[in-house]
Backbone as JSON Lines, residues from 0, in Angstrom:
{"i":0,"aa":"X","n":[30.88,-0.96,-0.63],"ca":[29.47,-0.56,-0.67],"c":[29.06,-0.46,-2.14]}
{"i":1,"aa":"X","n":[27.91,-1.04,-2.49],"ca":[27.42,-1.0,-3.86],"c":[27.06,0.42,-4.27]}
{"i":2,"aa":"X","n":[26.84,0.62,-5.56],"ca":[26.47,1.94,-6.08],"c":[25.17,2.42,-5.45]}
{"i":3,"aa":"X","n":[25.15,3.67,-5.0],"ca":[23.94,4.21,-4.38],"c":[23.9,5.72,-4.53]}
{"i":4,"aa":"X","n":[22.71,6.27,-4.41],"ca":[22.52,7.72,-4.5],"c":[22.31,8.36,-3.13]}
{"i":5,"aa":"X","n":[21.72,7.58,-2.19],"ca":[21.39,8.12,-0.87],"c":[21.85,7.13,0.2]}
{"i":6,"aa":"X","n":[22.45,7.64,1.25],"ca":[22.75,6.83,2.42],"c":[21.86,7.32,3.55]}
{"i":7,"aa":"X","n":[21.08,6.4,4.12],"ca":[20.25,6.7,5.27],"c":[20.96,6.15,6.51]}
{"i":8,"aa":"X","n":[21.18,7.02,7.46],"ca":[21.79,6.63,8.73],"c":[20.8,6.92,9.84]}
{"i":9,"aa":"X","n":[20.76,6.05,10.82],"ca":[19.92,6.29,12.0],"c":[20.71,5.94,13.23]}
{"i":10,"aa":"X","n":[20.47,6.68,14.3],"ca":[21.23,6.52,15.52],"c":[20.97,5.23,16.25]}
{"i":11,"aa":"X","n":[19.81,4.63,16.02],"ca":[19.44,3.42,16.74],"c":[18.45,2.63,15.89]}
{"i":12,"aa":"X","n":[18.44,1.32,16.08],"ca":[17.49,0.48,15.36],"c":[16.05,0.85,15.7]}
{"i":13,"aa":"X","n":[15.82,1.42,16.86],"ca":[14.47,1.84,17.25],"c":[13.94,2.97,16.36]}
{"i":14,"aa":"X","n":[14.83,3.63,15.61],"ca":[14.42,4.69,14.7],"c":[13.87,4.14,13.38]}
{"i":15,"aa":"X","n":[14.02,2.84,13.15],"ca":[13.65,2.23,11.87],"c":[12.21,2.48,11.44]}
{"i":16,"aa":"X","n":[11.19,2.36,12.33],"ca":[9.83,2.6,11.85],"c":[9.63,4.0,11.24]}
{"i":17,"aa":"X","n":[10.34,4.97,11.75],"ca":[10.26,6.33,11.19],"c":[11.04,6.39,9.89]}
{"i":18,"aa":"X","n":[12.27,5.89,9.88],"ca":[13.14,6.03,8.72],"c":[12.67,5.19,7.53]}
{"i":19,"aa":"X","n":[11.86,4.18,7.79],"ca":[11.3,3.39,6.69],"c":[10.42,4.25,5.78]}
{"i":20,"aa":"X","n":[9.92,5.35,6.29],"ca":[9.13,6.26,5.46],"c":[10.0,6.92,4.39]}
{"i":21,"aa":"X","n":[11.24,7.21,4.71],"ca":[12.18,7.74,3.7],"c":[12.51,6.64,2.69]}
{"i":22,"aa":"X","n":[12.73,5.43,3.2],"ca":[13.0,4.3,2.29],"c":[11.85,4.1,1.31]}
{"i":23,"aa":"X","n":[10.62,4.2,1.8],"ca":[9.46,3.98,0.94],"c":[9.42,5.01,-0.2]}
{"i":24,"aa":"X","n":[9.75,6.25,0.1],"ca":[9.78,7.29,-0.94],"c":[10.88,6.97,-1.95]}
{"i":25,"aa":"X","n":[12.05,6.63,-1.47],"ca":[13.15,6.32,-2.39],"c":[12.82,5.11,-3.25]}
{"i":26,"aa":"X","n":[12.17,4.1,-2.66],"ca":[11.72,2.95,-3.44],"c":[10.73,3.39,-4.51]}
{"i":27,"aa":"X","n":[9.77,4.22,-4.14],"ca":[8.74,4.69,-5.08],"c":[9.35,5.39,-6.28]}
{"i":28,"aa":"X","n":[10.41,6.15,-6.05],"ca":[11.05,6.9,-7.13],"c":[12.22,6.17,-7.78]}
{"i":29,"aa":"X","n":[12.49,4.96,-7.33],"ca":[13.55,4.17,-7.94],"c":[14.96,4.67,-7.64]}
{"i":30,"aa":"X","n":[15.13,5.28,-6.49],"ca":[16.43,5.81,-6.1],"c":[17.17,4.76,-5.26]}
{"i":31,"aa":"X","n":[18.41,4.47,-5.64],"ca":[19.19,3.48,-4.89],"c":[19.68,4.08,-3.58]}
{"i":32,"aa":"X","n":[19.61,3.27,-2.53],"ca":[20.01,3.73,-1.21],"c":[20.47,2.54,-0.38]}
{"i":33,"aa":"X","n":[21.08,2.87,0.73],"ca":[21.46,1.89,1.74],"c":[21.11,2.5,3.09]}
{"i":34,"aa":"X","n":[20.69,1.65,4.02],"ca":[20.34,2.11,5.37],"c":[21.24,1.42,6.38]}
{"i":35,"aa":"X","n":[21.81,2.21,7.28],"ca":[22.69,1.68,8.32],"c":[22.36,2.29,9.67]}
{"i":36,"aa":"X","n":[22.61,1.55,10.73],"ca":[22.54,2.09,12.09],"c":[23.95,2.55,12.46]}
{"i":37,"aa":"X","n":[24.07,3.85,12.72],"ca":[25.35,4.43,13.13],"c":[25.05,5.51,14.17]}
{"i":38,"aa":"X","n":[25.89,5.6,15.15],"ca":[25.72,6.58,16.21],"c":[26.86,7.57,16.19]}
{"i":39,"aa":"X","n":[26.52,8.84,16.25],"ca":[27.55,9.88,16.32],"c":[28.41,9.72,17.56]}
{"i":40,"aa":"X","n":[27.81,9.22,18.64],"ca":[28.52,9.13,19.91],"c":[29.09,7.75,20.2]}
{"i":41,"aa":"X","n":[28.35,6.7,19.85],"ca":[28.77,5.35,20.22],"c":[29.6,4.65,19.15]}
{"i":42,"aa":"X","n":[29.45,5.08,17.88],"ca":[30.23,4.46,16.8],"c":[30.8,5.53,15.87]}
{"i":43,"aa":"X","n":[31.55,6.49,16.39],"ca":[32.02,7.59,15.54],"c":[32.91,7.14,14.38]}
{"i":44,"aa":"X","n":[33.8,6.19,14.63],"ca":[34.7,5.73,13.56],"c":[33.91,5.01,12.47]}
{"i":45,"aa":"X","n":[32.97,4.16,12.85],"ca":[32.15,3.45,11.86],"c":[31.28,4.43,11.09]}
{"i":46,"aa":"X","n":[30.82,5.48,11.75],"ca":[30.02,6.5,11.08],"c":[30.85,7.18,10.0]}
{"i":47,"aa":"X","n":[32.07,7.59,10.36],"ca":[32.94,8.27,9.39],"c":[33.3,7.35,8.22]}
{"i":48,"aa":"X","n":[33.57,6.09,8.53],"ca":[33.89,5.14,7.46],"c":[32.7,4.94,6.53]}
{"i":49,"aa":"X","n":[31.51,4.93,7.08],"ca":[30.3,4.77,6.26],"c":[30.13,5.95,5.31]}
{"i":50,"aa":"X","n":[30.43,7.15,5.77],"ca":[30.36,8.34,4.91],"c":[31.37,8.21,3.78]}
{"i":51,"aa":"X","n":[32.59,7.85,4.1],"ca":[33.63,7.68,3.07],"c":[33.24,6.61,2.06]}
{"i":52,"aa":"X","n":[32.77,5.47,2.55],"ca":[32.38,4.37,1.67],"c":[31.21,4.78,0.77]}
{"i":53,"aa":"X","n":[30.26,5.5,1.34],"ca":[29.11,5.93,0.56],"c":[29.53,6.9,-0.55]}
{"i":54,"aa":"X","n":[30.4,7.82,-0.23],"ca":[30.87,8.75,-1.25],"c":[31.6,8.01,-2.37]}
{"i":55,"aa":"X","n":[32.4,7.03,-2.01],"ca":[33.1,6.24,-3.01],"c":[32.14,5.46,-3.89]}
{"i":56,"aa":"X","n":[30.95,5.14,-3.35],"ca":[29.94,4.4,-4.1],"c":[29.01,5.33,-4.88]}
{"i":57,"aa":"X","n":[29.29,6.63,-4.87],"ca":[28.51,7.58,-5.66],"c":[27.39,8.28,-4.92]}
{"i":58,"aa":"X","n":[27.34,8.14,-3.6],"ca":[26.28,8.76,-2.81],"c":[26.25,10.27,-3.04]}
{"i":59,"aa":"X","n":[25.04,10.8,-3.25],"ca":[24.88,12.23,-3.49],"c":[24.19,12.96,-2.34]}
{"i":60,"aa":"X","n":[23.43,12.21,-1.51],"ca":[22.67,12.83,-0.43],"c":[22.69,11.89,0.78]}
{"i":61,"aa":"X","n":[22.79,12.47,1.96],"ca":[22.73,11.71,3.21],"c":[21.46,12.11,3.96]}
{"i":62,"aa":"X","n":[20.76,11.11,4.49],"ca":[19.62,11.36,5.36],"c":[19.97,10.76,6.71]}
{"i":63,"aa":"X","n":[19.9,11.57,7.76],"ca":[20.3,11.12,9.09],"c":[19.16,11.33,10.08]}
{"i":64,"aa":"X","n":[18.71,10.25,10.68],"ca":[17.67,10.32,11.69],"c":[18.22,9.99,13.06]}
{"i":65,"aa":"X","n":[17.92,10.85,14.03],"ca":[18.38,10.6,15.4],"c":[17.49,11.34,16.38]}
{"i":66,"aa":"X","n":[17.41,10.8,17.58],"ca":[16.63,11.42,18.63],"c":[17.52,12.02,19.69]}
{"i":67,"aa":"X","n":[16.9,12.65,20.64],"ca":[17.54,13.26,21.8],"c":[18.64,14.24,21.38]}
{"i":68,"aa":"X","n":[19.91,13.99,21.69],"ca":[20.98,14.94,21.36],"c":[21.12,15.13,19.86]}
{"i":69,"aa":"X","n":[20.81,14.1,19.07],"ca":[20.71,14.18,17.6],"c":[21.9,14.85,16.93]}
{"i":70,"aa":"X","n":[23.09,14.38,17.21],"ca":[24.27,14.95,16.58],"c":[24.67,14.25,15.28]}
{"i":71,"aa":"X","n":[23.96,13.21,14.91],"ca":[24.36,12.4,13.75],"c":[24.44,13.23,12.47]}
{"i":72,"aa":"X","n":[23.42,14.0,12.15],"ca":[23.44,14.79,10.92],"c":[24.59,15.8,10.93]}
{"i":73,"aa":"X","n":[24.83,16.42,12.05],"ca":[25.92,17.39,12.14],"c":[27.29,16.75,11.98]}
{"i":74,"aa":"X","n":[27.47,15.59,12.57],"ca":[28.74,14.88,12.43],"c":[28.96,14.48,10.97]}
{"i":75,"aa":"X","n":[27.91,13.96,10.34],"ca":[28.03,13.58,8.93],"c":[28.33,14.82,8.08]}
{"i":76,"aa":"X","n":[27.64,15.93,8.36],"ca":[27.88,17.17,7.63],"c":[29.34,17.61,7.75]}
{"i":77,"aa":"X","n":[29.94,17.37,8.9],"ca":[31.33,17.79,9.1],"c":[32.31,16.98,8.27]}
{"i":78,"aa":"X","n":[31.86,15.86,7.71],"ca":[32.75,14.97,6.96],"c":[32.46,14.91,5.47]}
{"i":79,"aa":"X","n":[31.47,15.69,5.0],"ca":[31.13,15.67,3.58],"c":[30.66,17.05,3.14]}
{"i":80,"aa":"X","n":[30.79,17.33,1.86],"ca":[30.22,18.56,1.31],"c":[28.94,18.24,0.54]}
{"i":81,"aa":"X","n":[28.52,17.0,0.55],"ca":[27.26,16.62,-0.09],"c":[26.11,16.98,0.85]}
{"i":82,"aa":"X","n":[24.91,17.19,0.31],"ca":[23.78,17.58,1.16],"c":[23.46,16.54,2.23]}
{"i":83,"aa":"X","n":[23.15,17.05,3.42],"ca":[22.75,16.22,4.55],"c":[21.37,16.71,4.99]}
{"i":84,"aa":"X","n":[20.45,15.75,5.14],"ca":[19.1,16.05,5.6],"c":[18.94,15.39,6.97]}
{"i":85,"aa":"X","n":[18.56,16.18,7.95],"ca":[18.36,15.66,9.3],"c":[16.89,15.4,9.58]}
{"i":86,"aa":"X","n":[16.63,14.26,10.2],"ca":[15.29,13.9,10.64],"c":[15.31,13.78,12.16]}
{"i":87,"aa":"X","n":[14.78,14.78,12.87],"ca":[14.7,14.66,14.33],"c":[13.66,13.6,14.68]}
{"i":88,"aa":"X","n":[14.04,12.7,15.57],"ca":[13.15,11.59,15.96],"c":[12.56,11.89,17.34]}
{"i":89,"aa":"X","n":[11.25,11.71,17.45],"ca":[10.58,11.9,18.74],"c":[10.97,10.77,19.67]}
{"i":90,"aa":"X","n":[11.68,11.11,20.73],"ca":[12.07,10.12,21.74],"c":[12.45,10.87,23.01]}
{"i":91,"aa":"X","n":[12.61,10.13,24.08],"ca":[13.02,10.73,25.34],"c":[11.96,11.64,25.92]}
{"i":92,"aa":"X","n":[12.3,12.3,27.01],"ca":[11.31,13.11,27.73],"c":[10.81,14.32,26.94]}
{"i":93,"aa":"X","n":[11.59,14.81,25.98],"ca":[11.18,15.99,25.23],"c":[10.5,15.65,23.9]}
{"i":94,"aa":"X","n":[10.36,14.35,23.6],"ca":[9.64,13.87,22.43],"c":[10.05,14.55,21.12]}
{"i":95,"aa":"X","n":[11.35,14.75,20.94],"ca":[11.88,15.25,19.68],"c":[12.2,16.72,19.64]}
{"i":96,"aa":"X","n":[11.74,17.49,20.62],"ca":[12.07,18.92,20.62],"c":[13.58,19.13,20.72]}
{"i":97,"aa":"X","n":[14.24,18.34,21.56],"ca":[15.68,18.45,21.7],"c":[16.38,18.04,20.4]}
{"i":98,"aa":"X","n":[15.89,16.98,19.77],"ca":[16.46,16.52,18.5],"c":[16.29,17.56,17.41]}
{"i":99,"aa":"X","n":[15.13,18.19,17.38],"ca":[14.88,19.24,16.39],"c":[15.87,20.38,16.56]}
{"i":100,"aa":"X","n":[16.04,20.85,17.78],"ca":[16.96,21.96,18.02],"c":[18.4,21.57,17.71]}
{"i":101,"aa":"X","n":[18.8,20.36,18.1],"ca":[20.17,19.9,17.83],"c":[20.44,19.81,16.34]}
{"i":102,"aa":"X","n":[19.44,19.44,15.58],"ca":[19.62,19.23,14.15],"c":[19.57,20.54,13.37]}
{"i":103,"aa":"X","n":[18.66,21.4,13.73],"ca":[18.46,22.62,12.96],"c":[19.46,23.73,13.32]}
{"i":104,"aa":"X","n":[19.99,23.71,14.53],"ca":[20.85,24.8,14.98],"c":[22.34,24.53,14.74]}
{"i":105,"aa":"X","n":[22.67,24.28,13.49],"ca":[24.07,24.04,13.13],"c":[24.83,25.37,13.06]}
{"i":106,"aa":"X","n":[26.14,25.32,13.33],"ca":[26.93,26.55,13.28],"c":[27.1,27.03,11.83]}
{"i":107,"aa":"X","n":[27.39,28.31,11.65],"ca":[27.61,28.84,10.3],"c":[28.66,28.03,9.56]}
{"i":108,"aa":"X","n":[28.38,27.73,8.32],"ca":[29.31,26.98,7.48],"c":[29.08,25.49,7.48]}
{"i":109,"aa":"X","n":[28.18,25.0,8.31],"ca":[27.87,23.57,8.41],"c":[26.36,23.36,8.27]}
{"i":110,"aa":"X","n":[25.81,23.54,7.07],"ca":[24.36,23.45,6.91],"c":[23.84,22.01,6.91]}
{"i":111,"aa":"X","n":[22.74,21.81,7.6],"ca":[21.99,20.57,7.56],"c":[20.54,20.95,7.25]}
{"i":112,"aa":"X","n":[20.02,20.43,6.16],"ca":[18.6,20.64,5.88],"c":[17.83,19.82,6.9]}
{"i":113,"aa":"X","n":[16.85,20.41,7.53],"ca":[16.14,19.73,8.61],"c":[14.65,19.7,8.32]}
{"i":114,"aa":"X","n":[14.07,18.51,8.41],"ca":[12.62,18.36,8.25],"c":[12.0,18.3,9.65]}
{"i":115,"aa":"X","n":[10.69,18.2,9.7],"ca":[10.0,18.18,10.98],"c":[10.26,16.9,11.76]}
{"i":116,"aa":"X","n":[9.84,16.91,13.0],"ca":[10.0,15.75,13.87],"c":[9.27,14.56,13.25]}
{"i":117,"aa":"X","n":[10.01,13.46,13.1],"ca":[9.51,12.2,12.52],"c":[9.12,12.31,11.05]}
{"i":118,"aa":"X","n":[9.51,13.38,10.37],"ca":[9.11,13.63,8.98],"c":[10.06,12.99,7.97]}
{"i":119,"aa":"X","n":[10.32,11.71,8.13],"ca":[11.24,11.02,7.22],"c":[10.71,10.96,5.8]}
{"i":120,"aa":"X","n":[9.39,10.94,5.63],"ca":[8.83,10.96,4.27],"c":[9.29,12.23,3.55]}
{"i":121,"aa":"X","n":[9.21,13.37,4.23],"ca":[9.67,14.62,3.62],"c":[11.17,14.59,3.36]}
{"i":122,"aa":"X","n":[11.93,13.94,4.21],"ca":[13.38,13.81,3.96],"c":[13.62,13.03,2.68]}
{"i":123,"aa":"X","n":[12.87,11.96,2.49],"ca":[12.99,11.18,1.27],"c":[12.64,12.01,0.04]}
{"i":124,"aa":"X","n":[11.55,12.77,0.13],"ca":[11.15,13.61,-0.99],"c":[12.17,14.72,-1.26]}
{"i":125,"aa":"X","n":[12.72,15.3,-0.21],"ca":[13.74,16.33,-0.39],"c":[14.98,15.74,-1.07]}
{"i":126,"aa":"X","n":[15.36,14.55,-0.69],"ca":[16.5,13.89,-1.34],"c":[16.21,13.67,-2.83]}
{"i":127,"aa":"X","n":[15.0,13.24,-3.14],"ca":[14.62,13.04,-4.55],"c":[14.67,14.37,-5.29]}
{"i":128,"aa":"X","n":[14.17,15.45,-4.67],"ca":[14.23,16.76,-5.32],"c":[15.67,17.19,-5.59]}
{"i":129,"aa":"X","n":[16.56,16.92,-4.64],"ca":[17.97,17.26,-4.84],"c":[18.55,16.49,-6.01]}
{"i":130,"aa":"X","n":[18.25,15.21,-6.07],"ca":[18.75,14.37,-7.16],"c":[18.13,14.77,-8.5]}
{"i":131,"aa":"X","n":[16.9,15.25,-8.47],"ca":[16.2,15.62,-9.69],"c":[16.81,16.84,-10.38]}
{"i":132,"aa":"X","n":[17.65,17.58,-9.68],"ca":[18.3,18.73,-10.3],"c":[19.11,18.34,-11.52]}
{"i":133,"aa":"X","n":[19.57,17.11,-11.57],"ca":[20.37,16.64,-12.7],"c":[19.77,15.38,-13.34]}
{"i":134,"aa":"X","n":[18.47,15.15,-13.08],"ca":[17.81,13.94,-13.6],"c":[16.39,14.31,-14.04]}
{"i":135,"aa":"X","n":[16.22,14.5,-15.34],"ca":[14.93,14.93,-15.89],"c":[13.82,13.91,-15.62]}
{"i":136,"aa":"X","n":[14.15,12.63,-15.63],"ca":[13.13,11.6,-15.38],"c":[12.61,11.71,-13.94]}
{"i":137,"aa":"X","n":[13.49,11.96,-12.99],"ca":[13.05,12.15,-11.6],"c":[12.19,13.41,-11.48]}
{"i":138,"aa":"X","n":[12.56,14.45,-12.2],"ca":[11.77,15.68,-12.18],"c":[10.35,15.39,-12.66]}
{"i":139,"aa":"X","n":[10.21,14.66,-13.74],"ca":[8.89,14.32,-14.26],"c":[8.09,13.5,-13.27]}
{"i":140,"aa":"X","n":[8.75,12.57,-12.6],"ca":[8.06,11.74,-11.61],"c":[7.61,12.58,-10.41]}
{"i":141,"aa":"X","n":[8.42,13.55,-10.02],"ca":[8.02,14.44,-8.93],"c":[6.81,15.28,-9.33]}
{"i":142,"aa":"X","n":[6.82,15.78,-10.56],"ca":[5.68,16.57,-11.03],"c":[4.41,15.72,-11.07]}
{"i":143,"aa":"X","n":[4.54,14.48,-11.5],"ca":[3.39,13.57,-11.52],"c":[2.89,13.31,-10.1]}
{"i":144,"aa":"X","n":[3.8,13.15,-9.16],"ca":[3.42,12.94,-7.76],"c":[2.66,14.14,-7.22]}
{"i":145,"aa":"X","n":[3.11,15.34,-7.54],"ca":[2.42,16.55,-7.09],"c":[1.01,16.63,-7.69]}
{"i":146,"aa":"X","n":[0.88,16.25,-8.97],"ca":[-0.45,16.26,-9.58],"c":[-1.37,15.26,-8.89]}
{"i":147,"aa":"X","n":[-0.83,14.08,-8.57],"ca":[-1.62,13.05,-7.88],"c":[-2.07,13.54,-6.52]}
{"i":148,"aa":"X","n":[-1.18,14.21,-5.8],"ca":[-1.55,14.76,-4.49],"c":[-2.67,15.79,-4.63]}
{"i":149,"aa":"X","n":[-2.55,16.66,-5.61],"ca":[-3.57,17.7,-5.82],"c":[-4.92,17.07,-6.17]}
{"i":150,"aa":"X","n":[-4.89,16.07,-7.04],"ca":[-6.12,15.39,-7.43],"c":[-6.79,14.72,-6.23]}
{"i":151,"aa":"X","n":[-6.0,14.14,-5.35],"ca":[-6.55,13.48,-4.18],"c":[-7.23,14.48,-3.25]}
{"i":152,"aa":"X","n":[-6.63,15.64,-3.09],"ca":[-7.24,16.68,-2.25],"c":[-8.53,17.19,-2.88]}
{"i":153,"aa":"X","n":[-8.51,17.45,-4.17],"ca":[-9.71,17.94,-4.84],"c":[-10.85,16.93,-4.82]}
{"i":154,"aa":"X","n":[-10.5,15.66,-4.83],"ca":[-11.52,14.6,-4.78],"c":[-12.2,14.53,-3.43]}
{"i":155,"aa":"X","n":[-11.6,15.12,-2.39],"ca":[-12.15,15.08,-1.04],"c":[-13.16,16.19,-0.77]}
{"i":156,"aa":"X","n":[-13.45,17.0,-1.75],"ca":[-14.38,18.12,-1.55],"c":[-15.72,17.63,-1.02]}
{"i":157,"aa":"X","n":[-16.27,18.37,-0.07],"ca":[-17.57,18.01,0.52],"c":[-18.67,18.9,-0.01]}
């Protein structure tokens, strides 16, 4: 696996439209990443190998998107001490409520940062914030992004 800072994993290819929002943020900030389809249940060995390979390639943050039972982020967390961000995906009869609970309710000692249902953009931004702790240029870009957001809101005044 080539050098990267973030590994994005999703439980199914159908999660791609949501997870592309995280990719767009990482692209915007110039953060190297790789995206793979891996399932905690259907491809556990490939999932574990992907975590190992990503760490060897310098990965600092994992973003995991999954729907329904949504065990992907928890499984990844069990195999790394690097930050894991879970993105619950709206799917199935509960439209992401089950995924949210599965992702956020990790046992003590196994933390997964969890964003809102389908909130992959926030997962991307959280990954950038984590990386910015040791990267002054990323910090400056985040501050500029916040100023741009504020200016856009102020411009909407009626």
